[in-house]
DSSP file (Angstrom, degrees, kcal/mol; ACC not computed):
  #  RESIDUE AA STRUCTURE BP1 BP2  ACC     N-H-->O    O-->H-N    N-H-->O    O-->H-N    TCO  KAPPA ALPHA  PHI   PSI    X-CA   Y-CA   Z-CA
    1    1 A V              0   0    0      0, 0.0     2,-0.4     0, 0.0   115,-0.1   0.000 360.0 360.0 360.0 130.2   28.1   37.0 -118.8
    2    2 A Q        -     0   0    0    113,-0.1    22,-2.4     2,-0.0    23,-0.5  -0.922 360.0-159.5-130.5 105.5   29.1   37.3 -115.1
    3    3 A L  E     -A   23   0A   0     -2,-0.4     2,-0.5   113,-0.3   115,-0.3  -0.673  12.3-172.7 -95.7 137.9   32.0   39.6 -114.5
    4    4 A Q  E     -A   22   0A   0     18,-2.6    18,-2.3    -2,-0.4     2,-0.3  -0.955   9.1-161.9-126.7 114.4   34.3   39.7 -111.5
    5    5 A A  E     +A   21   0A   0     -2,-0.5     2,-0.3    16,-0.2    16,-0.2  -0.730  21.3 154.8 -94.6 143.8   36.8   42.5 -111.2
    6    6 A S  E     +A   20   0A   0     14,-2.0    14,-2.8    -2,-0.3   114,-0.1  -0.951  30.6  77.9-154.4 170.5   39.8   42.2 -108.8
    7    7 A G        +     0   0    0     -2,-0.3    11,-0.3     1,-0.3    -1,-0.1   0.375  56.4 135.5 106.4  -3.3   43.3   43.4 -108.2
    8    8 A G        +     0   0    0     12,-0.1     2,-0.3    86,-0.1    -1,-0.3  -0.183  21.0 124.6 -70.3 168.3   42.7   46.9 -106.8
    9    9 A G  E     -d  122   0B   0    112,-0.7   114,-2.7   111,-0.1     2,-0.5  -0.988  59.3 -52.5 166.8-169.4   44.6   48.1 -103.8
   10   10 A L  E     +d  123   0B   0     -2,-0.3     2,-0.3   112,-0.2   114,-0.2  -0.835  54.0 164.6 -99.7 132.3   46.9   50.8 -102.4
   11   11 A V  E     -d  124   0B   0    112,-2.6   114,-2.5    -2,-0.5     2,-0.1  -0.984  33.8-110.8-145.0 152.2   50.0   51.7 -104.3
   12   12 A Q  E >   -d  125   0B   0     -2,-0.3     3,-2.5   112,-0.2    74,-0.2  -0.452  50.1 -79.6 -81.9 157.2   52.5   54.5 -104.2
   13   13 A T  T 3  S+     0   0    0    112,-2.6    74,-0.2     1,-0.3    -1,-0.1  -0.295 121.4  25.3 -55.1 135.4   52.8   57.0 -107.0
   14   14 A G  T 3  S+     0   0    0     72,-3.4    71,-0.6     1,-0.3    -1,-0.3   0.297 100.1 117.2  89.5  -9.2   54.9   55.5 -109.8
   15   15 A G    <   -     0   0    0     -3,-2.5    71,-2.3    71,-0.2     2,-0.3  -0.075  56.9-123.3 -81.0-175.4   53.9   51.9 -108.9
   16   16 A S        -     0   0    0     68,-0.2     2,-0.3    69,-0.2    68,-0.2  -0.934  20.7-178.3-135.2 153.9   52.0   49.4 -110.8
   17   17 A L  E     - B   0  83A   0     66,-2.1    66,-3.3    -2,-0.3     2,-0.5  -0.980  16.9-144.5-144.1 152.1   48.9   47.2 -110.4
   18   18 A R  E     - B   0  82A   0     -2,-0.3     2,-0.3   -11,-0.3    64,-0.2  -0.974  15.2-159.3-120.6 120.9   47.2   44.6 -112.6
   19   19 A L  E     - B   0  81A   0     62,-2.7    62,-2.0    -2,-0.5     2,-0.4  -0.704   6.4-153.3 -94.6 149.4   43.4   44.4 -112.6
   20   20 A S  E     -AB   6  80A   0    -14,-2.8   -14,-2.0    -2,-0.3     2,-0.5  -0.953  11.6-167.0-124.3 144.4   41.6   41.3 -113.7
   21   21 A C  E     -AB   5  79A   0     58,-1.9    58,-2.4    -2,-0.4     2,-0.4  -0.933  17.4-174.5-128.4 106.0   38.1   40.9 -115.1
   22   22 A A  E     -AB   4  78A   0    -18,-2.3   -18,-2.6    -2,-0.5     2,-0.7  -0.792  17.8-145.1-105.2 144.3   37.0   37.3 -115.1
   23   23 A D  E >   -A    3   0A   0     54,-1.9     3,-1.3    -2,-0.4   -20,-0.2  -0.923   7.9-169.7-111.9 109.5   33.9   36.0 -116.6
   24   24 A T  T 3  S+     0   0    0    -22,-2.4    -1,-0.1    -2,-0.7   -21,-0.1   0.719  87.7  63.6 -69.6 -18.9   32.4   33.1 -114.6
   25   25 A G  T 3  S-     0   0    0    -23,-0.5    -1,-0.3    -3,-0.1   -22,-0.1   0.564 102.1-135.4 -83.0  -6.2   30.0   32.5 -117.5
   26   26 A R  S <  S+     0   0    0     -3,-1.3    -2,-0.1   -24,-0.2    51,-0.1   0.795  76.2 103.8  60.0  35.0   32.9   31.6 -119.8
   27   27 A T    >   +     0   0    0     50,-0.1     3,-1.9     1,-0.1     4,-0.1   0.270  35.2 112.1-121.2   7.8   31.7   33.6 -122.7
   28   28 A L  G >   +     0   0    0      1,-0.3     3,-2.2    -5,-0.2    25,-0.2   0.738  61.0  78.1 -60.4 -23.6   34.0   36.7 -122.6
   29   29 A I  G 3  S+     0   0    0      1,-0.3    24,-2.1    45,-0.1    -1,-0.3   0.757  95.2  48.0 -57.7 -27.1   35.8   35.7 -125.8
   30   30 A T  G <  S+     0   0    0     -3,-1.9    71,-0.4    22,-0.2     2,-0.3   0.321 101.2  83.0 -98.2   9.7   32.9   37.0 -127.9
   31   31 A Y  S <  S-     0   0    0     -3,-2.2     2,-0.4    20,-0.1    22,-0.2  -0.838  76.7-121.0-116.4 148.6   32.5   40.4 -126.1
   32   32 A V  E     -E   99   0B   0     67,-2.9    67,-2.1    -2,-0.3     2,-0.5  -0.718  37.1-156.4 -74.8 133.9   34.1   43.8 -126.3
   33   33 A V  E     -EF  98  50B   0     17,-2.2    17,-2.5    -2,-0.4     2,-0.3  -0.961  12.5-176.0-122.2 132.8   35.5   44.4 -122.8
   34   34 A G  E     -EF  97  49B   0     63,-2.9    63,-2.6    -2,-0.5     2,-0.5  -0.899  19.9-143.1-123.0 154.7   36.1   47.9 -121.4
   35   35 A W  E     +EF  96  48B   0     13,-2.9    12,-2.4    -2,-0.3    13,-1.7  -0.966  26.1 174.4-110.3 132.5   37.6   49.3 -118.2
   36   36 A L  E     -EF  95  46B   0     59,-2.8    59,-3.5    -2,-0.5     2,-0.3  -0.904  10.2-157.9-133.5 159.3   36.0   52.4 -116.8
   37   37 A R  E     -EF  94  45B   0      8,-2.5     8,-3.2    -2,-0.3     2,-0.4  -0.958  10.2-157.5-143.3 157.7   36.6   54.3 -113.6
   38   38 A Q  E     -E   93   0B   0     55,-2.1    55,-2.2    -2,-0.3     6,-0.2  -0.933  11.0-159.1-141.0 114.9   34.9   56.7 -111.3
   39   39 A A    >   -     0   0    0      4,-0.5     3,-2.2    -2,-0.4    53,-0.2  -0.548  44.6 -75.8 -88.1 158.9   36.8   58.9 -109.0
   40   40 A P  T 3  S+     0   0    0      0, 0.0    -1,-0.1     0, 0.0     3,-0.1  -0.307 118.4   3.5 -57.6 124.7   35.1   60.5 -105.9
   41   41 A G  T 3  S+     0   0    0      1,-0.3     2,-0.3    -3,-0.1    -2,-0.0   0.560 114.5 103.3  79.7   7.1   32.8   63.4 -106.9
   42   42 A K  S <  S-     0   0    0     -3,-2.2    -1,-0.3     1,-0.1     2,-0.1  -0.781  75.3 -96.2-121.7 164.7   33.5   62.8 -110.6
   43   43 A E        -     0   0    0     -2,-0.3    -4,-0.5     1,-0.1     2,-0.2  -0.408  47.3 -97.4 -71.2 148.7   31.7   61.3 -113.6
   44   44 A R        -     0   0    0     -6,-0.2     2,-0.3    -2,-0.1    -6,-0.2  -0.490  51.5-166.5 -63.5 138.9   32.4   57.7 -114.7
   45   45 A E  E     -F   37   0B   0     -8,-3.2    -8,-2.5    -2,-0.2     2,-0.2  -0.953  22.7-102.7-137.1 152.8   34.9   57.8 -117.5
   46   46 A F  E     +F   36   0B   0     62,-0.4   -10,-0.2    -2,-0.3     3,-0.1  -0.468  34.2 168.9 -69.3 138.6   36.4   55.5 -120.1
   47   47 A V  E     -     0   0B   0    -12,-2.4    14,-2.7     1,-0.4     2,-0.3   0.714  58.8 -28.7-113.6 -57.0   39.8   54.0 -119.5
   48   48 A A  E     -FG  35  60B   0    -13,-1.7   -13,-2.9    12,-0.2    -1,-0.4  -0.981  49.7-163.7-160.1 161.6   40.5   51.3 -122.1
   49   49 A A  E     -FG  34  59B   0     10,-1.9    10,-2.0    -2,-0.3     2,-0.4  -0.988   5.3-157.1-151.8 152.5   38.8   48.7 -124.2
   50   50 A V  E     -FG  33  58B   0    -17,-2.5   -17,-2.2    -2,-0.3     8,-0.2  -0.996  24.6-119.8-132.3 140.7   39.7   45.6 -126.2
   51   51 A S        -     0   0    0      6,-2.6     5,-0.2    -2,-0.4   -20,-0.1  -0.195  44.0 -79.4 -73.7 166.1   37.7   44.2 -129.1
   52   52 A Q    >>  -     0   0    0    -22,-0.2     3,-1.6     1,-0.2     4,-0.7  -0.230  69.3 -70.2 -61.9 157.6   36.3   40.7 -129.1
   53   53 A D  T 34 S+     0   0    0    -24,-2.1    -1,-0.2     1,-0.2   -21,-0.0  -0.151 118.6  39.5 -54.3 140.2   38.7   37.9 -129.8
   54   54 A G  T 34 S+     0   0    0     -3,-0.1    -1,-0.2     3,-0.0    -2,-0.1   0.086 107.9  62.5 107.2 -20.7   39.9   37.7 -133.4
   55   55 A N  T <4 S-     0   0    0     -3,-1.6    -2,-0.2     2,-0.1    -3,-0.1   0.800  74.3-156.8-102.4 -41.1   40.4   41.4 -134.0
   56   56 A G     <  +     0   0    0     -4,-0.7     2,-0.2     1,-0.2    -3,-0.1   0.646  33.6 153.8  75.2  15.5   42.9   42.4 -131.5
   57   57 A F        -     0   0    0     -5,-0.3    -6,-2.6     2,-0.0     2,-0.3  -0.542  19.3-174.0 -81.1 145.0   41.9   46.1 -131.4
   58   58 A T  E     -G   50   0B   0     -8,-0.2     2,-0.3    -2,-0.2    -8,-0.2  -0.940   6.7-169.2-132.0 156.6   42.6   48.2 -128.3
   59   59 A D  E     -G   49   0B   0    -10,-2.0   -10,-1.9    -2,-0.3     2,-0.4  -0.993   3.8-168.6-145.5 142.3   41.7   51.8 -127.3
   60   60 A Y  E     -G   48   0B   0     -2,-0.3   -12,-0.2   -12,-0.2     2,-0.1  -0.981  26.7-113.9-135.2 143.7   42.9   54.0 -124.5
   61   61 A A    >>  -     0   0    0    -14,-2.7     3,-1.6    -2,-0.4     4,-1.2  -0.441  36.9-115.4 -65.3 150.3   41.8   57.3 -123.0
   62   62 A E  T 34 S+     0   0    0      1,-0.3     3,-0.4     2,-0.2    -1,-0.1   0.855 112.3  63.0 -57.3 -37.3   44.5   60.0 -123.5
   63   63 A A  T 34 S+     0   0    0      1,-0.2    -1,-0.3     3,-0.0   -16,-0.1   0.683 114.9  30.2 -65.0 -17.9   45.1   60.2 -119.7
   64   64 A V  T X> S+     0   0    0     -3,-1.6     3,-2.2   -17,-0.2     4,-2.1   0.448  85.1 126.9-120.4  -3.9   46.3   56.6 -119.6
   65   65 A K  T 3< S+     0   0    0     -4,-1.2     4,-0.1    -3,-0.4   -17,-0.0  -0.337  80.9  16.5 -61.9 132.2   47.9   56.1 -123.0
   66   66 A G  T 34 S+     0   0    0      2,-0.5    -1,-0.3    -2,-0.1     3,-0.1   0.289 125.2  59.4  88.3  -9.9   51.4   54.8 -122.8
   67   67 A R  T <4 S+     0   0    0     -3,-2.2    17,-1.7     1,-0.2     2,-0.3   0.694  98.3  53.4-115.0 -35.5   51.0   53.8 -119.1
   68   68 A F  E  <  -C   83   0A   0     -4,-2.1    -2,-0.5    15,-0.2     2,-0.4  -0.769  60.8-165.5-105.9 144.4   48.1   51.3 -119.1
   69   69 A I  E     -C   82   0A   0     13,-2.4    13,-3.2    -2,-0.3     2,-0.4  -0.998   3.4-160.6-132.2 132.9   47.8   48.1 -121.2
   70   70 A I  E     +C   81   0A   0     -2,-0.4     2,-0.3    11,-0.2    11,-0.2  -0.924  23.0 158.7-109.2 131.9   44.6   46.1 -121.8
   71   71 A F  E     -C   80   0A   0      9,-1.9     9,-3.3    -2,-0.4     2,-0.3  -0.991  29.8-127.6-152.9 158.4   44.9   42.5 -123.0
   72   72 A R  E     -C   79   0A   0     -2,-0.3     2,-0.4     7,-0.2     7,-0.2  -0.787   7.9-167.1-108.6 148.2   42.9   39.3 -123.0
   73   73 A D  E > > +C   78   0A   0      5,-3.1     5,-2.0    -2,-0.3     3,-0.9  -0.815  13.2 179.8-128.5  92.2   43.8   35.8 -122.0
   74   74 A D  G > 5S+     0   0    0     -2,-0.4     3,-0.6     1,-0.3   -45,-0.1   0.761  76.8  64.6 -70.2 -24.3   41.0   33.9 -123.5
   75   75 A A  G 3 5S+     0   0    0      1,-0.2    -1,-0.3    -3,-0.1    -2,-0.0   0.863 113.0  35.5 -63.6 -31.6   42.3   30.6 -122.2
   76   76 A K  G < 5S-     0   0    0     -3,-0.9    -1,-0.2     2,-0.2    -2,-0.2   0.368 109.0-126.5-100.1   4.9   41.6   32.0 -118.7
   77   77 A N  T < 5 +     0   0    0     -3,-0.6   -54,-1.9    -4,-0.2     2,-0.3   0.903  68.9 126.4  50.9  44.7   38.4   33.9 -119.9
   78   78 A T  E   < -BC  22  73A   0     -5,-2.0    -5,-3.1   -56,-0.2     2,-0.4  -0.981  52.0-152.5-139.8 143.2   39.9   37.0 -118.4
   79   79 A V  E     -BC  21  72A   0    -58,-2.4   -58,-1.9    -2,-0.3     2,-0.3  -0.967  21.1-157.4-113.8 133.2   40.7   40.5 -119.4
   80   80 A F  E     -BC  20  71A   0     -9,-3.3    -9,-1.9    -2,-0.4     2,-0.5  -0.784  14.4-156.6-112.4 153.4   43.5   42.3 -117.7
   81   81 A L  E     -BC  19  70A   0    -62,-2.0   -62,-2.7    -2,-0.3     2,-0.7  -0.924  12.3-160.4-125.1 104.9   44.4   46.0 -117.2
   82   82 A Q  E     -BC  18  69A   0    -13,-3.2   -13,-2.4    -2,-0.5     2,-0.6  -0.760   9.6-165.1 -86.0 118.9   48.1   46.5 -116.5
   83   83 A M  E     +BC  17  68A   0    -66,-3.3   -66,-2.1    -2,-0.7     2,-0.3  -0.924  11.3 175.5-113.9 116.8   48.6   49.9 -114.9
   84   84 A N        +     0   0    0    -17,-1.7   -68,-0.2    -2,-0.6   -69,-0.2  -0.766  58.2  19.7-117.6 161.1   52.1   51.3 -114.8
   85   85 A T  S    S-     0   0    0    -71,-0.6    -1,-0.2    -2,-0.3   -69,-0.2   0.912  84.5-157.9  48.3  53.6   53.5   54.6 -113.6
   86   86 A L        -     0   0    0    -71,-2.3   -72,-3.4    -3,-0.2     2,-0.3  -0.272   8.8-158.4 -68.4 144.6   50.4   55.3 -111.5
   87   87 A K    >   -     0   0    0    -74,-0.2     3,-2.1   -73,-0.1     4,-0.2  -0.799  32.6-108.8-118.0 161.0   49.5   58.8 -110.5
   88   88 A S  G >  S+     0   0    0      1,-0.3     3,-1.7    -2,-0.3    36,-0.3   0.843 117.4  63.6 -57.8 -34.7   47.3   60.2 -107.8
   89   89 A E  G 3  S+     0   0    0      1,-0.3    -1,-0.3   -50,-0.0   -50,-0.1   0.544  89.4  69.9 -69.7  -5.5   44.7   61.2 -110.4
   90   90 A D  G <   +     0   0    0     -3,-2.1    -1,-0.3     2,-0.0     2,-0.2   0.551  69.6 119.7 -85.6  -6.8   44.3   57.5 -111.2
   91   91 A T    <   +     0   0    0     -3,-1.7     2,-0.3    -4,-0.2    32,-0.2  -0.413  42.3 104.6 -58.7 121.7   42.7   56.9 -107.8
   92   92 A A  E    S- H   0 122B   0     30,-2.0    30,-3.0    -2,-0.2     2,-0.6  -0.975  76.1 -78.7-179.3 170.8   39.2   55.6 -108.5
   93   93 A V  E     -EH  38 121B   0    -55,-2.2   -55,-2.1    -2,-0.3     2,-0.5  -0.865  48.5-147.2 -90.4 127.6   36.9   52.6 -108.5
   94   94 A Y  E     -EH  37 120B   0     26,-3.0    26,-2.3    -2,-0.6     2,-0.4  -0.841  14.7-170.1-100.9 131.1   37.6   50.6 -111.6
   95   95 A Y  E     -E   36   0B   0    -59,-3.5   -59,-2.8    -2,-0.5     2,-0.4  -0.927  12.1-149.2-117.9 140.5   34.9   48.7 -113.3
   96   96 A C  E     -E   35   0B   0     -2,-0.4    21,-2.6   -61,-0.2     2,-0.3  -0.873  22.6-179.8-103.3 150.0   35.1   46.2 -116.1
   97   97 A A  E     -EI  34 116B   0    -63,-2.6   -63,-2.9    -2,-0.4     2,-0.3  -0.971  11.3-155.4-145.3 157.1   32.2   45.9 -118.5
   98   98 A A  E     +EI  33 115B   0     17,-2.3    17,-2.2    -2,-0.3    16,-0.9  -0.957  13.5 166.6-137.2 152.3   31.3   43.9 -121.5
   99   99 A G  E     -E   32   0B   0    -67,-2.1   -67,-2.9    -2,-0.3    14,-0.1  -0.975  41.0 -80.5-156.7 164.9   29.1   44.2 -124.5
  100  100 A P    >   -     0   0    0      0, 0.0     3,-2.5     0, 0.0     4,-0.4  -0.066  59.2 -85.5 -66.1 172.7   28.5   42.6 -127.9
  101  101 A A  G >  S+     0   0    0    -71,-0.4     3,-1.8     1,-0.3     4,-0.3   0.808 123.7  65.9 -52.6 -37.6   30.7   43.3 -130.9
  102  102 A G  G >  S+     0   0    0      1,-0.3     3,-1.0     2,-0.2     4,-0.4   0.699  84.8  74.4 -62.2 -19.4   28.6   46.4 -131.9
  103  103 A V  G X  S+     0   0    0     -3,-2.5     3,-1.3     1,-0.2    -1,-0.3   0.763  75.6  79.6 -66.4 -22.9   29.7   48.2 -128.7
  104  104 A W  G X  S+     0   0    0     -3,-1.8     3,-1.1    -4,-0.4    -1,-0.2   0.865  86.9  57.6 -55.7 -35.2   33.2   48.7 -130.3
  105  105 A V  G <  S+     0   0    0     -3,-1.0    -1,-0.3    -4,-0.3    -2,-0.2   0.821 120.8  26.9 -64.1 -31.4   31.9   51.6 -132.2
  106  106 A V  G X  S+     0   0    0     -3,-1.3     3,-2.1    -4,-0.4     6,-0.3  -0.096  80.0 135.3-118.7  34.1   30.7   53.4 -129.1
  107  107 A R  T <   +     0   0    0     -3,-1.1    -1,-0.1     1,-0.3    -2,-0.1   0.695  67.1  59.8 -61.6 -22.0   33.3   51.8 -126.7
  108  108 A R  T 3  S+     0   0    0     -4,-0.2     2,-0.8    -3,-0.2   -62,-0.4   0.544  86.5  85.4 -86.5  -3.8   34.1   55.2 -125.0
  109  109 A R    X   -     0   0    0     -3,-2.1     3,-2.3    -6,-0.2     4,-0.2  -0.851  66.6-161.0 -99.1 102.2   30.4   55.6 -123.9
  110  110 A W  G >  S+     0   0    0     -2,-0.8     3,-1.6     1,-0.3    -1,-0.2   0.797  84.4  66.1 -62.0 -27.8   30.1   53.8 -120.6
  111  111 A G  G 3  S+     0   0    0      1,-0.3    -1,-0.3    -3,-0.1    -3,-0.0   0.617  88.5  68.5 -66.6  -9.5   26.4   53.6 -120.9
  112  112 A E  G <  S+     0   0    0     -3,-2.3     2,-0.4    -6,-0.3    -1,-0.3   0.584  75.8  98.9 -86.7  -8.0   26.6   51.3 -123.9
  113  113 A Y    <   -     0   0    0     -3,-1.6   -14,-0.2    -4,-0.2   -80,-0.0  -0.643  55.3-162.7 -83.3 134.5   28.0   48.3 -122.0
  114  114 A A  S    S+     0   0    0    -16,-0.9     2,-0.4    -2,-0.4   -15,-0.2   0.756  70.0  47.1 -87.6 -26.5   25.4   45.7 -121.1
  115  115 A Y  E     -I   98   0B   0    -17,-2.2   -17,-2.3  -113,-0.0     2,-0.4  -0.950  65.3-170.9-126.9 138.2   27.3   43.8 -118.4
  116  116 A W  E     -I   97   0B   0     -2,-0.4  -113,-0.3   -19,-0.2   -19,-0.2  -0.965  15.6-139.8-132.6 143.3   29.2   45.1 -115.4
  117  117 A G        -     0   0    0    -21,-2.6  -113,-0.2    -2,-0.4     3,-0.1  -0.330  38.9-100.8 -84.1 178.3   31.5   43.8 -112.7
  118  118 A Q        -     0   0    0   -115,-0.3   -23,-0.1     1,-0.1  -114,-0.1   0.599  59.5-113.1 -82.4 -12.6   31.3   45.0 -109.1
  119  119 A G        -     0   0    0    -23,-0.1     2,-0.4     1,-0.1   -24,-0.2   0.187  19.5-133.6  93.2 145.6   34.2   47.5 -109.2
  120  120 A T  E     - H   0  94B   0    -26,-2.3   -26,-3.0  -114,-0.1     2,-0.4  -0.995  20.4-122.1-140.7 135.1   37.6   47.4 -107.5
  121  121 A L  E     - H   0  93B   0     -2,-0.4  -112,-0.7   -28,-0.2     2,-0.5  -0.564  21.6-170.0 -84.2 128.4   39.2   50.3 -105.7
  122  122 A V  E     -dH   9  92B   0    -30,-3.0   -30,-2.0    -2,-0.4     2,-0.5  -0.978   4.6-174.1-114.7 123.8   42.6   51.6 -106.7
  123  123 A T  E     -d   10   0B   0   -114,-2.7  -112,-2.6    -2,-0.5     2,-0.6  -0.976   5.8-165.2-121.3 121.1   44.2   54.2 -104.4
  124  124 A V  E     -d   11   0B   0     -2,-0.5     2,-0.3   -36,-0.3  -112,-0.2  -0.931  10.2-164.6-109.4 122.6   47.4   55.9 -105.4
  125  125 A S  E      d   12   0B   0   -114,-2.5  -112,-2.6    -2,-0.6    -2,-0.0  -0.799 360.0 360.0-108.0 146.1   49.2   57.6 -102.7
  126  126 A S              0   0    0     -2,-0.3    -1,-0.1  -114,-0.2  -114,-0.1   0.443 360.0 360.0 -92.9 360.0   52.0   60.2 -102.9
């Protein structure tokens, strides 16, 4: 698995961004994929996760529930994070990560993911 995260940038409060997590190894369909973020001076935290293909389960941190959507496009070997109604507190470096099916049970624990992308910076300005 070789993950590449992209799509970050500068956006105003209330705006939207879509992050992408592509797997150049073309095996992402069999992995749980999560998005995690780390704001300056803060701990890395869980944002959202989607189960491996065939199950269709998703999970969101309370802070983003109702605003963010995680979904897979397995034809493109990519997982997306659609971020709407962005707030200043969403400013962070966002990482995508992947792990085998068993990670779903511990999906909110960022240390359980085996593979990581390089991170993409999201800055929300007021």
